[in-house]
N, C-alpha and C positions, 0 to 999 in steps of 0.2 A: 298805735293805741286802738284797742277795740272798745266798742260801746254796746251796752244792753239797753234796748228800748222796749220796756213792757207796755202792753196795752192796759186795758182795765184789769185790775187785780182784786180778787175777793178779799177785802180788808175792812176794818171798821170804818174807813172813810167812805165806803160805798153802801154801808148798811142803811136800810130805809129807802133805797132806790131800786127795789127789786123789779118793778115794771120796766124801767129803763135798762137794767142789767140783762133781763131776759130778752129784750129786743136786740141788744148788742150781741148776746150769746148766740141767738138764732142766725146771726150774720156770719158766723165762723164755721169752718168745716168740722171743728170739734164739738160744736153746739154747746159751748160753755165758755166762761171767762177764766183767766188764769188764776191759779192759787199762788200764794207766796212760795210754796214748795216748787212750783213750775219755774219761777224766776230763779230761785236759789239753785236748782238743778242745772239750769243753763249757765249761771255764773260759775259754779263749781266745774262743770265740764269745760268751759272756756279756759279757766285757770289751769286745769290739769292737761289740756291738749292744745294750748295756744301758741306753742313755740313756732309754728309756721303760719298762723292766722294773724294777719296784721292789717290794721286800718279798716276793719269791718264794723258795720252796724248790725247787731243781731236783734231782730224783732221777736219778742215773746208775746204774741197776740193771738195764738190759735189759728192763724191763717186769715185773719179778718181783712188784711190788705193784699191778699193774693190777687 
């Protein structure tokens, strides 16, 4: 079984914390946090191409833990 591990995602749950979000975004190579679409795209890609990917943890964090 594969797992998706998103980092901070731009949702209503992080609204009002823009200063903290900007600091987190600056720490990623993409210089932004994930959108719900970023996570959904990863899930859809994994579903459609996962027949030989097994037991992985896929991080969707813009490279913040590289």
